[in-house]
All heavy atoms as TSV, in Angstrom:
chain	resi	resn	atom	element	x	y	z
A	1	MET	N	N	201.872	306.035	-42.823
A	1	MET	CA	C	202.853	306.021	-41.762
A	1	MET	C	C	204.173	305.518	-42.348
A	1	MET	O	O	204.204	304.549	-43.084
A	1	MET	CB	C	202.378	305.119	-40.632
A	1	MET	CG	C	203.393	304.952	-39.534
A	1	MET	SD	S	202.836	303.867	-38.222
A	1	MET	CE	C	201.993	305.022	-37.204
A	2	CYS	N	N	205.268	306.155	-42.029
A	2	CYS	CA	C	206.580	305.753	-42.517
A	2	CYS	C	C	207.454	305.333	-41.349
A	2	CYS	O	O	207.655	306.097	-40.408
A	2	CYS	CB	C	207.232	306.902	-43.269
A	2	CYS	SG	S	208.774	306.441	-44.033
A	3	PHE	N	N	207.927	304.120	-41.410
A	3	PHE	CA	C	208.816	303.602	-40.384
A	3	PHE	C	C	210.254	303.817	-40.829
A	3	PHE	O	O	210.541	303.890	-42.013
A	3	PHE	CB	C	208.554	302.114	-40.152
A	3	PHE	CG	C	207.168	301.829	-39.679
A	3	PHE	CD1	C	206.186	301.444	-40.566
A	3	PHE	CD2	C	206.848	301.963	-38.342
A	3	PHE	CE1	C	204.908	301.180	-40.136
A	3	PHE	CE2	C	205.570	301.695	-37.898
A	3	PHE	CZ	C	204.594	301.311	-38.789
A	4	SER	N	N	211.156	303.876	-39.884
A	4	SER	CA	C	212.538	304.122	-40.260
A	4	SER	C	C	213.278	302.851	-40.650
A	4	SER	O	O	214.161	302.893	-41.498
A	4	SER	CB	C	213.275	304.834	-39.137
A	4	SER	OG	O	213.293	304.034	-37.979
A	5	MET	N	N	212.920	301.705	-40.076
A	5	MET	CA	C	213.695	300.496	-40.367
A	5	MET	C	C	212.829	299.246	-40.319
A	5	MET	O	O	211.953	299.120	-39.484
A	5	MET	CB	C	214.835	300.333	-39.364
A	5	MET	CG	C	215.685	299.105	-39.610
A	5	MET	SD	S	216.990	298.867	-38.406
A	5	MET	CE	C	218.223	299.940	-39.077
A	6	LEU	N	N	213.133	298.339	-41.238
A	6	LEU	CA	C	212.529	297.013	-41.263
A	6	LEU	C	C	213.651	296.009	-41.081
A	6	LEU	O	O	214.649	296.058	-41.801
A	6	LEU	CB	C	211.829	296.761	-42.595
A	6	LEU	CG	C	211.385	295.326	-42.879
A	6	LEU	CD1	C	210.270	294.912	-41.920
A	6	LEU	CD2	C	210.934	295.182	-44.312
A	7	VAL	N	N	213.519	295.104	-40.137
A	7	VAL	CA	C	214.497	294.036	-39.931
A	7	VAL	C	C	213.817	292.727	-40.320
A	7	VAL	O	O	212.795	292.361	-39.755
A	7	VAL	CB	C	214.987	293.979	-38.467
A	7	VAL	CG1	C	215.944	292.816	-38.279
A	7	VAL	CG2	C	215.627	295.293	-38.065
A	8	ILE	N	N	214.396	292.048	-41.292
A	8	ILE	CA	C	213.864	290.770	-41.761
A	8	ILE	C	C	214.729	289.666	-41.172
A	8	ILE	O	O	215.896	289.515	-41.542
A	8	ILE	CB	C	213.885	290.672	-43.294
A	8	ILE	CG1	C	213.135	291.846	-43.918
A	8	ILE	CG2	C	213.290	289.343	-43.744
A	8	ILE	CD1	C	213.304	291.935	-45.416
A	9	ASP	N	N	214.170	288.914	-40.244
A	9	ASP	CA	C	214.891	287.774	-39.671
A	9	ASP	C	C	214.720	286.592	-40.616
A	9	ASP	O	O	213.636	286.369	-41.161
A	9	ASP	CB	C	214.335	287.455	-38.286
A	9	ASP	CG	C	215.197	286.462	-37.527
A	9	ASP	OD1	O	216.369	286.282	-37.897
A	9	ASP	OD2	O	214.700	285.878	-36.557
A	10	GLU	N	N	215.766	285.824	-40.802
A	10	GLU	CA	C	215.787	284.686	-41.735
A	10	GLU	C	C	215.487	285.147	-43.165
A	10	GLU	O	O	214.564	284.664	-43.818
A	10	GLU	CB	C	214.822	283.592	-41.302
A	10	GLU	CG	C	215.211	282.911	-40.020
A	10	GLU	CD	C	216.594	282.262	-40.059
A	10	GLU	OE1	O	217.038	281.807	-41.127
A	10	GLU	OE2	O	217.237	282.223	-38.998
A	11	LEU	N	N	216.281	286.084	-43.657
A	11	LEU	CA	C	216.144	286.593	-45.022
A	11	LEU	C	C	216.237	285.464	-46.042
A	11	LEU	O	O	215.627	285.547	-47.101
A	11	LEU	CB	C	217.219	287.650	-45.290
A	11	LEU	CG	C	217.214	288.294	-46.669
A	11	LEU	CD1	C	215.934	289.115	-46.855
A	11	LEU	CD2	C	218.427	289.159	-46.862
A	12	SER	N	N	216.969	284.423	-45.721
A	12	SER	CA	C	217.134	283.316	-46.669
A	12	SER	C	C	215.822	282.581	-46.949
A	12	SER	O	O	215.749	281.803	-47.906
A	12	SER	CB	C	218.186	282.329	-46.163
A	12	SER	OG	O	217.799	281.801	-44.920
A	13	SER	N	N	214.782	282.836	-46.180
A	13	SER	CA	C	213.487	282.208	-46.458
A	13	SER	C	C	212.754	282.914	-47.598
A	13	SER	O	O	211.710	282.451	-48.037
A	13	SER	CB	C	212.626	282.176	-45.198
A	13	SER	OG	O	212.265	283.482	-44.810
A	14	PHE	N	N	213.298	284.018	-48.092
A	14	PHE	CA	C	212.713	284.748	-49.213
A	14	PHE	C	C	213.486	284.399	-50.479
A	14	PHE	O	O	214.197	285.218	-51.042
A	14	PHE	CB	C	212.767	286.261	-48.961
A	14	PHE	CG	C	211.818	286.728	-47.916
A	14	PHE	CD1	C	212.199	286.758	-46.587
A	14	PHE	CD2	C	210.539	287.131	-48.245
A	14	PHE	CE1	C	211.319	287.190	-45.609
A	14	PHE	CE2	C	209.655	287.562	-47.270
A	14	PHE	CZ	C	210.043	287.580	-45.956
A	15	LYS	N	N	213.355	283.162	-50.947
A	15	LYS	CA	C	214.082	282.715	-52.136
A	15	LYS	C	C	213.206	282.657	-53.374
A	15	LYS	O	O	213.713	282.471	-54.468
A	15	LYS	CB	C	214.692	281.330	-51.893
A	15	LYS	CG	C	215.827	281.337	-50.916
A	15	LYS	CD	C	216.432	279.966	-50.797
A	15	LYS	CE	C	217.622	279.997	-49.867
A	15	LYS	NZ	N	218.262	278.694	-49.749
A	16	ASN	N	N	211.909	282.807	-53.215
A	16	ASN	CA	C	210.991	282.694	-54.342
A	16	ASN	C	C	210.302	284.033	-54.554
A	16	ASN	O	O	209.549	284.506	-53.699
A	16	ASN	CB	C	209.970	281.595	-54.061
A	16	ASN	CG	C	209.058	281.334	-55.235
A	16	ASN	OD1	O	209.019	282.082	-56.202
A	16	ASN	ND2	N	208.315	280.256	-55.149
A	17	SER	N	N	210.524	284.646	-55.718
A	17	SER	CA	C	209.941	285.961	-55.999
A	17	SER	C	C	208.455	285.892	-56.325
A	17	SER	O	O	207.807	286.927	-56.475
A	17	SER	CB	C	210.685	286.625	-57.154
A	17	SER	OG	O	210.564	285.861	-58.336
A	18	ARG	N	N	207.901	284.701	-56.433
A	18	ARG	CA	C	206.465	284.547	-56.684
A	18	ARG	C	C	205.701	284.107	-55.440
A	18	ARG	O	O	204.485	283.941	-55.484
A	18	ARG	CB	C	206.249	283.549	-57.819
A	18	ARG	CG	C	206.781	284.064	-59.156
A	18	ARG	CD	C	206.608	283.071	-60.280
A	18	ARG	NE	N	207.293	281.799	-60.062
A	18	ARG	CZ	C	208.553	281.547	-60.388
A	18	ARG	NH1	N	209.265	282.469	-60.944
A	18	ARG	NH2	N	209.085	280.372	-60.156
A	19	ALA	N	N	206.421	283.909	-54.338
A	19	ALA	CA	C	205.781	283.467	-53.098
A	19	ALA	C	C	204.944	284.588	-52.495
A	19	ALA	O	O	205.251	285.778	-52.649
A	19	ALA	CB	C	206.835	283.015	-52.094
A	20	LYS	N	N	203.891	284.237	-51.802
A	20	LYS	CA	C	202.990	285.221	-51.198
A	20	LYS	C	C	203.719	286.115	-50.203
A	20	LYS	O	O	203.462	287.312	-50.138
A	20	LYS	CB	C	201.816	284.526	-50.508
A	20	LYS	CG	C	200.842	283.905	-51.472
A	20	LYS	CD	C	199.688	283.255	-50.731
A	20	LYS	CE	C	198.743	282.582	-51.705
A	20	LYS	NZ	N	197.601	281.984	-50.997
A	21	ARG	N	N	204.641	285.561	-49.423
A	21	ARG	CA	C	205.354	286.358	-48.422
A	21	ARG	C	C	206.219	287.422	-49.085
A	21	ARG	O	O	206.301	288.541	-48.637
A	21	ARG	CB	C	206.169	285.486	-47.485
A	21	ARG	CG	C	207.405	284.914	-48.123
A	21	ARG	CD	C	208.347	284.235	-47.200
A	21	ARG	NE	N	207.731	283.066	-46.625
A	21	ARG	CZ	C	208.175	282.449	-45.559
A	21	ARG	NH1	N	209.242	282.851	-44.963
A	21	ARG	NH2	N	207.576	281.404	-45.091
A	22	PHE	N	N	206.888	287.077	-50.205
A	22	PHE	CA	C	207.715	288.049	-50.920
A	22	PHE	C	C	206.843	289.151	-51.517
A	22	PHE	O	O	207.144	290.338	-51.386
A	22	PHE	CB	C	208.525	287.374	-52.026
A	22	PHE	CG	C	209.286	288.350	-52.877
A	22	PHE	CD1	C	210.521	288.830	-52.469
A	22	PHE	CD2	C	208.767	288.802	-54.079
A	22	PHE	CE1	C	211.224	289.739	-53.236
A	22	PHE	CE2	C	209.457	289.711	-54.852
A	22	PHE	CZ	C	210.683	290.180	-54.433
A	23	LEU	N	N	205.772	288.773	-52.182
A	23	LEU	CA	C	204.900	289.752	-52.825
A	23	LEU	C	C	204.252	290.693	-51.804
A	23	LEU	O	O	204.114	291.896	-52.061
A	23	LEU	CB	C	203.833	289.034	-53.654
A	23	LEU	CG	C	204.384	288.214	-54.828
A	23	LEU	CD1	C	203.269	287.411	-55.480
A	23	LEU	CD2	C	205.084	289.104	-55.833
A	24	ALA	N	N	203.875	290.169	-50.641
A	24	ALA	CA	C	203.277	291.002	-49.601
A	24	ALA	C	C	204.285	292.013	-49.056
A	24	ALA	O	O	203.967	293.192	-48.864
A	24	ALA	CB	C	202.734	290.138	-48.469
A	25	LEU	N	N	205.500	291.573	-48.834
A	25	LEU	CA	C	206.533	292.468	-48.312
A	25	LEU	C	C	206.944	293.500	-49.355
A	25	LEU	O	O	207.198	294.661	-49.039
A	25	LEU	CB	C	207.737	291.667	-47.839
A	25	LEU	CG	C	208.807	292.420	-47.065
A	25	LEU	CD1	C	208.210	293.209	-45.903
A	25	LEU	CD2	C	209.856	291.459	-46.556
A	26	LYS	N	N	206.974	293.103	-50.613
A	26	LYS	CA	C	207.329	294.014	-51.701
A	26	LYS	C	C	206.356	295.197	-51.770
A	26	LYS	O	O	206.759	296.325	-52.037
A	26	LYS	CB	C	207.329	293.249	-53.018
A	26	LYS	CG	C	207.775	294.047	-54.210
A	26	LYS	CD	C	207.775	293.175	-55.452
A	26	LYS	CE	C	208.056	293.999	-56.678
A	26	LYS	NZ	N	207.994	293.208	-57.901
A	27	LYS	N	N	205.089	294.939	-51.481
A	27	LYS	CA	C	204.068	295.993	-51.530
A	27	LYS	C	C	204.293	297.084	-50.481
A	27	LYS	O	O	203.937	298.228	-50.699
A	27	LYS	CB	C	202.677	295.393	-51.323
A	27	LYS	CG	C	202.154	294.648	-52.504
A	27	LYS	CD	C	200.760	294.130	-52.220
A	27	LYS	CE	C	200.234	293.290	-53.359
A	27	LYS	NZ	N	198.882	292.785	-53.092
A	28	VAL	N	N	204.865	296.733	-49.341
A	28	VAL	CA	C	205.010	297.706	-48.249
A	28	VAL	C	C	206.436	298.228	-48.079
A	28	VAL	O	O	206.706	298.968	-47.138
A	28	VAL	CB	C	204.494	297.119	-46.913
A	28	VAL	CG1	C	203.022	296.789	-47.002
A	28	VAL	CG2	C	205.303	295.914	-46.491
A	29	LEU	N	N	207.354	297.861	-48.965
A	29	LEU	CA	C	208.747	298.298	-48.827
A	29	LEU	C	C	208.894	299.813	-48.800
A	29	LEU	O	O	209.792	300.333	-48.150
A	29	LEU	CB	C	209.603	297.729	-49.956
A	29	LEU	CG	C	210.147	296.340	-49.770
A	29	LEU	CD1	C	210.954	295.925	-50.988
A	29	LEU	CD2	C	210.973	296.220	-48.519
A	30	GLY	N	N	208.027	300.521	-49.491
A	30	GLY	CA	C	208.107	301.976	-49.541
A	30	GLY	C	C	207.870	302.656	-48.208
A	30	GLY	O	O	208.171	303.844	-48.046
A	31	GLN	N	N	207.350	301.945	-47.244
A	31	GLN	CA	C	207.089	302.513	-45.923
A	31	GLN	C	C	208.336	302.562	-45.048
A	31	GLN	O	O	208.300	303.133	-43.966
A	31	GLN	CB	C	206.009	301.707	-45.207
A	31	GLN	CG	C	204.671	301.734	-45.894
A	31	GLN	CD	C	203.641	300.915	-45.141
A	31	GLN	OE1	O	203.806	300.605	-43.965
A	31	GLN	NE2	N	202.570	300.552	-45.816
A	32	PHE	N	N	209.430	301.978	-45.521
A	32	PHE	CA	C	210.643	301.880	-44.709
A	32	PHE	C	C	211.790	302.609	-45.390
A	32	PHE	O	O	211.974	302.498	-46.599
A	32	PHE	CB	C	211.028	300.409	-44.492
A	32	PHE	CG	C	209.919	299.595	-43.895
A	32	PHE	CD1	C	209.087	298.841	-44.695
A	32	PHE	CD2	C	209.693	299.612	-42.527
A	32	PHE	CE1	C	208.056	298.094	-44.146
A	32	PHE	CE2	C	208.666	298.873	-41.970
A	32	PHE	CZ	C	207.850	298.117	-42.778
A	33	THR	N	N	212.566	303.340	-44.622
A	33	THR	CA	C	213.715	304.037	-45.185
A	33	THR	C	C	214.966	303.156	-45.187
A	33	THR	O	O	215.880	303.406	-45.952
A	33	THR	CB	C	214.011	305.329	-44.407
A	33	THR	OG1	O	214.190	305.014	-43.024
A	33	THR	CG2	C	212.869	306.313	-44.554
A	34	ARG	N	N	215.013	302.139	-44.381
A	34	ARG	CA	C	216.164	301.231	-44.310
A	34	ARG	C	C	215.661	299.811	-44.090
A	34	ARG	O	O	214.758	299.577	-43.299
A	34	ARG	CB	C	217.086	301.631	-43.174
A	34	ARG	CG	C	218.261	300.684	-43.002
A	34	ARG	CD	C	219.195	301.141	-41.938
A	34	ARG	NE	N	219.932	302.281	-42.489
A	34	ARG	CZ	C	220.714	303.056	-41.768
A	34	ARG	NH1	N	220.839	302.857	-40.481
A	34	ARG	NH2	N	221.362	304.043	-42.331
A	35	VAL	N	N	216.290	298.860	-44.784
A	35	VAL	CA	C	215.937	297.449	-44.642
A	35	VAL	C	C	217.206	296.670	-44.301
A	35	VAL	O	O	218.234	296.827	-44.967
A	35	VAL	CB	C	215.306	296.884	-45.932
A	35	VAL	CG1	C	214.972	295.408	-45.768
A	35	VAL	CG2	C	214.062	297.670	-46.316
A	36	VAL	N	N	217.124	295.850	-43.274
A	36	VAL	CA	C	218.246	295.013	-42.849
A	36	VAL	C	C	217.771	293.564	-42.866
A	36	VAL	O	O	216.685	293.253	-42.384
A	36	VAL	CB	C	218.708	295.392	-41.420
A	36	VAL	CG1	C	219.786	294.448	-40.933
A	36	VAL	CG2	C	219.192	296.822	-41.380
A	37	GLY	N	N	218.592	292.680	-43.446
A	37	GLY	CA	C	218.260	291.266	-43.493
A	37	GLY	C	C	219.219	290.453	-42.651
A	37	GLY	O	O	220.431	290.631	-42.749
A	38	LEU	N	N	218.678	289.570	-41.837
A	38	LEU	CA	C	219.488	288.687	-40.993
A	38	LEU	C	C	219.322	287.256	-41.484
A	38	LEU	O	O	218.211	286.824	-41.799
A	38	LEU	CB	C	219.012	288.769	-39.539
A	38	LEU	CG	C	218.946	290.159	-38.912
A	38	LEU	CD1	C	218.304	290.074	-37.538
A	38	LEU	CD2	C	220.315	290.768	-38.846
A	39	THR	N	N	220.429	286.527	-41.555
A	39	THR	CA	C	220.357	285.134	-41.959
A	39	THR	C	C	221.563	284.377	-41.424
A	39	THR	O	O	222.644	284.943	-41.291
A	39	THR	CB	C	220.277	284.981	-43.496
A	39	THR	OG1	O	220.122	283.606	-43.806
A	39	THR	CG2	C	221.474	285.553	-44.197
A	40	GLY	N	N	221.370	283.131	-41.125
A	40	GLY	CA	C	222.467	282.287	-40.688
A	40	GLY	C	C	223.065	281.503	-41.846
A	40	GLY	O	O	224.124	280.929	-41.739
A	41	THR	N	N	222.361	281.496	-42.995
A	41	THR	CA	C	222.827	280.772	-44.172
A	41	THR	C	C	222.812	281.703	-45.379
A	41	THR	O	O	221.886	281.686	-46.180
A	41	THR	CB	C	221.921	279.558	-44.449
A	41	THR	OG1	O	220.561	280.024	-44.515
A	41	THR	CG2	C	222.052	278.502	-43.390
A	42	PRO	N	N	223.844	282.523	-45.558
A	42	PRO	CA	C	223.816	283.531	-46.616
A	42	PRO	C	C	224.095	282.993	-48.014
A	42	PRO	O	O	223.864	283.684	-48.986
A	42	PRO	CB	C	224.931	284.490	-46.201
A	42	PRO	CG	C	225.866	283.646	-45.440
A	42	PRO	CD	C	225.023	282.635	-44.723
A	43	ALA	N	N	224.602	281.776	-48.154
A	43	ALA	CA	C	224.981	281.262	-49.464
A	43	ALA	C	C	223.761	280.757	-50.237
A	43	ALA	O	O	223.150	279.764	-49.850
A	43	ALA	CB	C	226.002	280.143	-49.307
A	44	PRO	N	N	223.400	281.407	-51.353
A	44	PRO	CA	C	222.280	280.941	-52.169
A	44	PRO	C	C	222.719	279.795	-53.080
A	44	PRO	O	O	223.912	279.568	-53.296
A	44	PRO	CB	C	221.916	282.167	-52.993
A	44	PRO	CG	C	223.218	282.891	-53.143
A	44	PRO	CD	C	223.964	282.658	-51.850
A	45	ASN	N	N	221.759	279.087	-53.638
A	45	ASN	CA	C	222.061	278.021	-54.587
A	45	ASN	C	C	222.352	278.576	-55.980
A	45	ASN	O	O	222.887	277.891	-56.820
A	45	ASN	CB	C	220.911	277.024	-54.671
A	45	ASN	CG	C	220.764	276.258	-53.378
A	45	ASN	OD1	O	221.738	275.997	-52.702
A	45	ASN	ND2	N	219.543	275.910	-53.020
A	46	GLY	N	N	221.950	279.820	-56.234
A	46	GLY	CA	C	222.167	280.449	-57.538
A	46	GLY	C	C	221.546	281.825	-57.546
A	46	GLY	O	O	221.006	282.305	-56.546
A	47	LEU	N	N	221.617	282.493	-58.696
A	47	LEU	CA	C	221.092	283.848	-58.827
A	47	LEU	C	C	219.586	283.904	-58.567
A	47	LEU	O	O	219.083	284.879	-58.018
A	47	LEU	CB	C	221.411	284.404	-60.212
A	47	LEU	CG	C	221.038	285.851	-60.456
A	47	LEU	CD1	C	221.712	286.772	-59.449
A	47	LEU	CD2	C	221.369	286.262	-61.872
A	48	GLU	N	N	218.870	282.857	-58.934
A	48	GLU	CA	C	217.421	282.854	-58.717
A	48	GLU	C	C	217.072	282.858	-57.231
A	48	GLU	O	O	216.011	283.344	-56.855
A	48	GLU	CB	C	216.768	281.678	-59.429
A	48	GLU	CG	C	216.776	281.869	-60.933
A	48	GLU	CD	C	215.977	280.805	-61.656
A	48	GLU	OE1	O	215.349	279.965	-60.999
A	48	GLU	OE2	O	216.001	280.833	-62.898
A	49	ASP	N	N	217.927	282.329	-56.382
A	49	ASP	CA	C	217.714	282.387	-54.927
A	49	ASP	C	C	218.157	283.727	-54.358
A	49	ASP	O	O	217.601	284.201	-53.377
A	49	ASP	CB	C	218.498	281.288	-54.215
A	49	ASP	CG	C	217.899	279.912	-54.407
A	49	ASP	OD1	O	216.792	279.815	-54.969
A	49	ASP	OD2	O	218.539	278.940	-53.995
A	50	LEU	N	N	219.166	284.305	-54.968
A	50	LEU	CA	C	219.732	285.557	-54.461
A	50	LEU	C	C	218.901	286.780	-54.821
A	50	LEU	O	O	218.789	287.710	-54.040
A	50	LEU	CB	C	221.164	285.719	-54.997
A	50	LEU	CG	C	221.931	286.943	-54.547
A	50	LEU	CD1	C	222.126	286.905	-53.036
A	50	LEU	CD2	C	223.255	287.021	-55.262
A	51	TRP	N	N	218.303	286.802	-56.010
A	51	TRP	CA	C	217.599	287.991	-56.487
A	51	TRP	C	C	216.495	288.470	-55.532
A	51	TRP	O	O	216.471	289.650	-55.187
A	51	TRP	CB	C	217.034	287.773	-57.896
A	51	TRP	CG	C	216.432	289.036	-58.410
A	51	TRP	CD1	C	217.080	290.031	-59.063
A	51	TRP	CD2	C	215.079	289.477	-58.249
A	51	TRP	NE1	N	216.211	291.064	-59.307
A	51	TRP	CE2	C	214.979	290.745	-58.824
A	51	TRP	CE3	C	213.947	288.924	-57.656
A	51	TRP	CZ2	C	213.789	291.467	-58.841
A	51	TRP	CZ3	C	212.765	289.641	-57.673
A	51	TRP	CH2	C	212.695	290.898	-58.265
A	52	PRO	N	N	215.577	287.625	-55.078
A	52	PRO	CA	C	214.520	288.130	-54.188
A	52	PRO	C	C	215.074	288.718	-52.885
A	52	PRO	O	O	214.574	289.734	-52.400
A	52	PRO	CB	C	213.656	286.900	-53.896
A	52	PRO	CG	C	213.967	285.937	-54.971
A	52	PRO	CD	C	215.367	286.215	-55.390
A	53	GLN	N	N	216.126	288.125	-52.349
A	53	GLN	CA	C	216.706	288.636	-51.110
A	53	GLN	C	C	217.338	290.003	-51.331
A	53	GLN	O	O	217.145	290.924	-50.537
A	53	GLN	CB	C	217.755	287.649	-50.593
A	53	GLN	CG	C	217.168	286.304	-50.221
A	53	GLN	CD	C	218.238	285.287	-49.907
A	53	GLN	OE1	O	219.198	285.583	-49.224
A	53	GLN	NE2	N	218.068	284.075	-50.413
A	54	MET	N	N	218.080	290.157	-52.411
A	54	MET	CA	C	218.722	291.440	-52.704
A	54	MET	C	C	217.691	292.505	-53.035
A	54	MET	O	O	217.844	293.663	-52.674
A	54	MET	CB	C	219.720	291.296	-53.857
A	54	MET	CG	C	220.954	290.501	-53.487
A	54	MET	SD	S	221.823	291.150	-52.045
A	54	MET	CE	C	222.272	292.764	-52.617
A	55	TYR	N	N	216.622	292.124	-53.733
A	55	TYR	CA	C	215.579	293.096	-54.068
A	55	TYR	C	C	214.964	293.688	-52.797
A	55	TYR	O	O	214.720	294.890	-52.716
A	55	TYR	CB	C	214.479	292.469	-54.930
A	55	TYR	CG	C	213.423	293.485	-55.282
A	55	TYR	CD1	C	213.589	294.287	-56.394
A	55	TYR	CD2	C	212.307	293.675	-54.491
A	55	TYR	CE1	C	212.644	295.247	-56.715
A	55	TYR	CE2	C	211.366	294.633	-54.790
A	55	TYR	CZ	C	211.542	295.421	-55.912
A	55	TYR	OH	O	210.615	296.384	-56.213
A	56	LEU	N	N	214.716	292.850	-51.808
A	56	LEU	CA	C	214.135	293.348	-50.566
A	56	LEU	C	C	215.079	294.303	-49.843
A	56	LEU	O	O	214.633	295.228	-49.167
A	56	LEU	CB	C	213.764	292.182	-49.645
A	56	LEU	CG	C	212.623	291.287	-50.139
A	56	LEU	CD1	C	212.437	290.114	-49.195
A	56	LEU	CD2	C	211.337	292.071	-50.300
A	57	LEU	N	N	216.378	294.098	-49.994
A	57	LEU	CA	C	217.346	294.962	-49.312
A	57	LEU	C	C	217.571	296.289	-50.031
A	57	LEU	O	O	217.720	297.327	-49.399
A	57	LEU	CB	C	218.680	294.230	-49.151
A	57	LEU	CG	C	218.656	292.997	-48.261
A	57	LEU	CD1	C	220.016	292.325	-48.260
A	57	LEU	CD2	C	218.229	293.361	-46.848
A	58	ASP	N	N	217.610	296.274	-51.381
A	58	ASP	CA	C	217.963	297.513	-52.094
A	58	ASP	C	C	216.968	297.928	-53.172
A	58	ASP	O	O	217.247	298.819	-53.961
A	58	ASP	CB	C	219.355	297.398	-52.682
A	58	ASP	CG	C	219.446	296.411	-53.837
A	58	ASP	OD1	O	218.427	295.862	-54.266
A	58	ASP	OD2	O	220.570	296.200	-54.313
A	59	ARG	N	N	215.811	297.279	-53.229
A	59	ARG	CA	C	214.740	297.598	-54.170
A	59	ARG	C	C	215.190	297.531	-55.630
A	59	ARG	O	O	214.776	298.317	-56.469
A	59	ARG	CB	C	214.127	298.956	-53.858
A	59	ARG	CG	C	213.439	298.976	-52.505
A	59	ARG	CD	C	212.845	300.341	-52.197
A	59	ARG	NE	N	212.206	300.326	-50.906
A	59	ARG	CZ	C	212.783	300.795	-49.808
A	59	ARG	NH1	N	213.980	301.296	-49.838
A	59	ARG	NH2	N	212.125	300.761	-48.663
A	60	GLY	N	N	216.083	296.609	-55.928
A	60	GLY	CA	C	216.471	296.356	-57.305
A	60	GLY	C	C	217.653	297.144	-57.828
A	60	GLY	O	O	217.925	297.119	-59.023
A	61	VAL	N	N	218.394	297.819	-56.980
A	61	VAL	CA	C	219.527	298.624	-57.443
A	61	VAL	C	C	220.646	297.748	-58.003
A	61	VAL	O	O	221.162	298.010	-59.095
A	61	VAL	CB	C	220.069	299.517	-56.300
A	61	VAL	CG1	C	221.357	300.204	-56.714
A	61	VAL	CG2	C	219.024	300.534	-55.887
A	62	ARG	N	N	221.035	296.705	-57.315
A	62	ARG	CA	C	222.199	295.906	-57.722
A	62	ARG	C	C	221.888	294.868	-58.788
A	62	ARG	O	O	222.667	294.693	-59.712
A	62	ARG	CB	C	222.813	295.224	-56.501
A	62	ARG	CG	C	223.527	296.204	-55.599
A	62	ARG	CD	C	223.978	295.534	-54.317
A	62	ARG	NE	N	224.600	296.501	-53.414
A	62	ARG	CZ	C	223.925	297.287	-52.601
A	62	ARG	NH1	N	222.616	297.250	-52.547
A	62	ARG	NH2	N	224.572	298.130	-51.814
A	63	LEU	N	N	220.790	294.181	-58.671
A	63	LEU	CA	C	220.494	293.088	-59.610
A	63	LEU	C	C	219.324	293.377	-60.542
A	63	LEU	O	O	218.886	292.495	-61.263
A	63	LEU	CB	C	220.225	291.789	-58.824
A	63	LEU	CG	C	221.384	291.260	-57.999
A	63	LEU	CD1	C	220.980	289.993	-57.259
A	63	LEU	CD2	C	222.611	291.027	-58.845
A	64	GLY	N	N	218.810	294.573	-60.544
A	64	GLY	CA	C	217.703	294.938	-61.426
A	64	GLY	C	C	216.348	294.855	-60.736
A	64	GLY	O	O	216.187	294.209	-59.718
A	65	ARG	N	N	215.367	295.545	-61.325
A	65	ARG	CA	C	214.043	295.611	-60.712
A	65	ARG	C	C	213.200	294.378	-61.004
A	65	ARG	O	O	212.185	294.146	-60.379
A	65	ARG	CB	C	213.320	296.873	-61.173
A	65	ARG	CG	C	214.060	298.112	-60.665
A	65	ARG	CD	C	213.291	299.381	-60.796
A	65	ARG	NE	N	211.948	299.374	-60.270
A	65	ARG	CZ	C	211.635	299.588	-58.993
A	65	ARG	NH1	N	212.559	299.783	-58.105
A	65	ARG	NH2	N	210.376	299.578	-58.618
A	66	THR	N	N	213.601	293.580	-61.991
A	66	THR	CA	C	212.927	292.314	-62.255
A	66	THR	C	C	213.975	291.211	-62.357
A	66	THR	O	O	215.128	291.478	-62.700
A	66	THR	CB	C	212.114	292.351	-63.570
A	66	THR	OG1	O	213.003	292.565	-64.663
A	66	THR	CG2	C	211.050	293.440	-63.542
A	67	MET	N	N	213.573	289.989	-62.099
A	67	MET	CA	C	214.539	288.899	-62.101
A	67	MET	C	C	215.033	288.612	-63.521
A	67	MET	O	O	216.173	288.246	-63.718
A	67	MET	CB	C	213.925	287.622	-61.519
A	67	MET	CG	C	214.975	286.532	-61.380
A	67	MET	SD	S	214.438	284.952	-60.745
A	67	MET	CE	C	213.530	285.346	-59.314
A	68	HIS	N	N	214.202	288.820	-64.504
A	68	HIS	CA	C	214.554	288.469	-65.890
A	68	HIS	C	C	214.701	289.715	-66.742
A	68	HIS	O	O	214.127	289.818	-67.808
A	68	HIS	CB	C	213.492	287.529	-66.491
A	68	HIS	CG	C	213.297	286.305	-65.682
A	68	HIS	ND1	N	214.225	285.294	-65.629
A	68	HIS	CD2	C	212.295	285.935	-64.835
A	68	HIS	CE1	C	213.797	284.341	-64.830
A	68	HIS	NE2	N	212.628	284.704	-64.324
A	69	SER	N	N	215.511	290.680	-66.270
A	69	SER	CA	C	215.674	291.918	-67.060
A	69	SER	C	C	216.881	291.881	-67.961
A	69	SER	O	O	217.726	291.093	-67.932
A	69	SER	CB	C	215.797	293.122	-66.139
A	69	SER	OG	O	216.761	292.939	-65.156
């Protein structure tokens, strides 16, 4: 089944690329044609906090497909 959109509320809670929630969502990203992230605190502490959030939004287009590429 393919859904048209995934809305992630509190995207800033996805700061760890090794966390179970990130890995679970990464597995099903292909089922969605568009991903939107909502957050009240968009400022990350550094690139390591930003990478998992951006990956979920664009599947690695802007910052690469792996954090350490």
